[in-house]
N, C-alpha and C positions, 0 to 999 in steps of 0.2 A: 509569457510563462510566469507563474506565481513565484514569489521569493522563497527563501529557505523556510524550512518548517513544514507543518502539516499543509496539505493541499487546500486551496480555497476553491471549493466546487461550485459556489454560487455563480461564478463567472461562466461556467461551462454547462451547468445543468439544463439551460434552455436549448443549447446547441447540440448536446450529445445525449445518447441513451446508453448509460453505463450498465444497464441490466443485461445486455447481450454481450457475447464474447468481444473483446477488444483486441485491436492490433497494437503494435508497439507504440506508435505515436499517441494513440488514445490512452493507453495504459500509463505512459509516462506523464501525461497531463493529469490523469486521475491520481497518480502518486505524488504529483507536485515536483517532479524532478526533470532535468533535461533529458532529451532522447539519448544523448551520449551516456549519461549515468545509467539510464534504464537498460541500454544495450549491455553495458558493463555488468550490471547485476544479473542480467539474463545469461550472459556468457559464462558467468561463474556458477550458474545453477542455483542462484539464490531465490529465484522466483519460478514457481511451476508454470510451464507453458504446454500448449497443445499444438501439434503439427498434423492436422488431419490429412493433408496432401503431401506431407514431407517437405514443404518449402515455407509456407507462410505460417508464422507463429501467432497463436491467439492466447489471450489471457482472460481468466474469469475474474469477475469482481470479488467473489469469495476468496480466491487465492491471493489477490492483491490486498484485500482487507486483512487476511491472516498475516501476510508479510509485513504490512505497515504496523500492525498492532502486536507483533510478536514479542518485543522486548520492552514491556511496560515498566516505567520507573515508578515505584511506589512512593507517593508523597508522604512527607513527614507526619501529617495528621493521621494517616492510615496506620503507619508504623506505631505511633503513640497509642492509638486505639487498640491495636493488637497486643501491645505490651501490657496495657491495663487489663485486658481479658486474661492474659497468661498469669499476671501477678495476683489475680483474685483468689 
């Protein structure tokens, strides 16, 4: 499993097809977190899931991407550029 931070997908791109719905283990790998952490996030309702048969949960790449990128930190250079625009 990759270390902390953003997922390193290069290790997994040859083995997995992330374009189809993923089960929990694949989704955890895609997000770069442990299966335990992923289950915790899922149980808190932080990540949208689908249960077509009422038992097995599936996750879409689009939902996982939205979750991963939802709280973007704006870098200082972008803040400075916005300030310059406002001060004009």
